[in-house]
Every structure is written in structure tokens, then in C-alpha cells.
C-alpha positions as CSV (number, residue, x, y, z in Angstrom):
1,M,18.3,-6.1,-5.4
2,V,18.3,-8.3,-2.3
3,T,15.3,-6.5,-0.7
4,K,13.1,-7.0,-3.7
5,R,14.1,-10.6,-4.0
6,Y,13.2,-11.1,-0.3
7,Y,9.8,-9.5,-0.6
8,D,9.0,-11.4,-3.9
9,S,9.8,-14.7,-2.0
10,Y,7.8,-13.4,0.9
11,W,4.6,-13.3,-1.2
12,E,5.1,-16.4,-3.3
13,G,5.0,-20.2,-2.7
14,E,4.0,-22.3,0.1
15,D,6.6,-20.5,2.4
16,G,5.1,-17.0,1.7
17,W,3.1,-14.8,4.0
18,F,-0.7,-15.2,3.8
19,P,-2.5,-12.3,5.7
20,V,-5.8,-13.1,7.2
21,A,-8.4,-11.2,5.2
22,S,-9.9,-9.4,8.1
23,L,-10.0,-5.8,9.3
24,S,-9.6,-5.0,12.9
25,E,-12.4,-2.9,14.6
26,K,-10.0,-0.2,15.5
27,L,-8.6,0.1,11.9
28,S,-12.1,-0.1,10.6
29,K,-13.3,2.8,12.7
30,T,-10.2,4.8,11.7
31,F,-11.0,4.2,8.0
32,E,-14.7,5.2,8.6
33,K,-13.6,8.4,10.2
34,F,-11.0,9.4,7.5
35,V,-12.0,7.6,4.2
36,T,-15.1,8.6,2.3
37,D,-16.5,8.3,-1.2
38,E,-14.6,11.6,-1.9
39,T,-11.2,10.5,-0.7
40,T,-8.3,9.5,-2.7
41,V,-6.0,7.1,-0.9
42,L,-2.5,5.9,-1.6
43,D,-1.4,2.6,0.2
44,I,2.4,2.3,0.4
45,G,3.2,-1.4,0.9
46,C,-0.2,-2.5,-0.2
47,G,0.7,-6.2,-0.4
48,D,-1.9,-8.3,-2.0
49,G,-4.8,-6.1,-0.8
50,E,-6.4,-8.8,1.3
51,H,-6.2,-7.1,4.6
52,Y,-7.9,-3.8,3.8
53,G,-7.2,-3.0,0.2
54,K,-10.4,-4.4,-1.2
55,Y,-12.4,-2.6,1.6
56,L,-10.8,0.7,0.7
57,C,-11.4,0.2,-3.1
58,R,-15.1,0.1,-2.2
59,R,-15.1,3.0,0.3
60,A,-12.8,5.5,-1.2
61,Q,-13.2,7.5,-4.4
62,K,-10.0,6.2,-5.7
63,Y,-7.5,3.8,-4.1
64,F,-3.9,3.1,-5.4
65,G,-1.4,0.7,-3.9
66,V,2.4,0.5,-4.4
67,D,4.6,-2.3,-3.3
68,I,8.2,-3.4,-3.8
69,S,7.1,-7.0,-4.7
70,L,5.9,-7.9,-8.2
71,E,4.2,-10.9,-6.7
72,A,2.3,-8.7,-4.3
73,V,1.4,-6.3,-7.0
74,E,0.1,-9.1,-9.4
75,K,-2.0,-10.6,-6.5
76,A,-3.4,-7.0,-5.6
77,K,-4.4,-6.5,-9.3
78,A,-6.1,-9.9,-9.3
79,N,-8.1,-8.5,-6.3
80,G,-9.2,-5.6,-8.4
81,I,-6.8,-3.2,-6.9
82,T,-5.0,-0.5,-8.9
83,A,-1.4,-1.5,-7.8
84,I,2.0,-0.4,-9.0
85,L,5.4,-1.8,-8.7
86,W,7.6,0.7,-6.8
87,A,11.2,0.4,-5.6
88,A,11.7,1.9,-2.1
89,G,14.1,4.9,-2.4
90,E,12.7,6.0,-5.6
91,M,10.2,8.9,-6.1
92,L,6.6,7.8,-5.9
93,P,5.1,7.7,-9.4
94,F,2.5,10.4,-8.6
95,E,2.1,14.1,-9.0
96,D,2.4,16.5,-6.1
97,N,-0.7,16.9,-4.0
98,S,-2.4,13.8,-5.4
99,F,-3.9,12.2,-2.4
100,D,-6.1,13.1,0.6
101,T,-5.1,10.1,2.6
102,L,-1.9,8.0,2.7
103,L,-1.4,4.6,4.4
104,C,2.1,3.2,5.2
105,I,1.4,0.5,7.6
106,E,4.3,-1.7,8.7
107,V,6.7,-0.4,6.1
108,L,8.9,2.3,7.6
109,E,10.7,-0.2,9.8
110,H,11.9,-2.2,6.8
111,L,13.5,0.8,5.1
112,F,17.1,1.9,5.3
113,E,16.2,5.5,4.8
114,P,12.6,6.0,6.0
115,A,13.0,9.8,6.0
116,S,13.3,9.8,2.1
117,L,9.9,8.1,2.0
118,L,8.4,10.4,4.5
119,K,9.4,13.4,2.3
120,E,7.8,11.6,-0.7
121,C,4.6,11.1,1.3
122,H,4.5,14.7,2.3
123,R,5.0,15.6,-1.4
124,V,2.0,13.5,-2.8
125,L,-0.4,14.5,0.1
126,R,-2.7,17.4,-0.4
């Protein structure tokens, strides 16, 4: 799969993408408003978790990430995040009504069929 190979290369090696491990004030305030110690969170396109994944692991009751890149998932796991490899276009590997909050930041514009992911998001949200 070309897309998967692209994102694996995106996350590995010297030419990969290295996010700055900081959380913007605006995003931080949004998380403070909607994520508590009773919230379950799914992050679609979690990457390596450096940007906000570690923060949400500490803040939420449960935090799960999914990503198309095995390289990103492995890095997220090394950061203490429960991360799962997931191929865009497939069903999310969770039961209906599993999550209180769902993040999908900078993902939809990379998909050929974003509507199918949005249906999956609706399915797994309470």
C-alpha cells in the first residue's frame, strides 16, 4: 500500500517528521474543557504521541491512539501510549459507543474517502 509506505517513511530516519513536543495554549484549554479523569479518548492519527498524546495519557481515564504507520505506533508505544496499527478505510478496532472524546487532527485531508472515517467516528463515540 503506497499510503502506508509513505507514512512509515514519514516517521523514520533522518528525513522523517519530528513534531515539536509542545502543546498550544488553545489546544490545551480545549483539552482542559473536554478531557477529564473520567474521559475515554480515541486519537485517530496519533503519530508518536509527542505532541499531545503523553499529556492526554496523564489527563484522561483512558487514551488510545491509532495510526497508519507502524513506525509511528512503535514510537507511541515507546512513549507509554496504547497505540494500534490501523489501516485507513477499515473499521476502527473498537466496539460501538466506546469513547467519550475523539481526536482526528490533521487526518481527514489525507484520506481518499473521509466520509467513511467519519461514519466510524460516529459509531465508536458515545
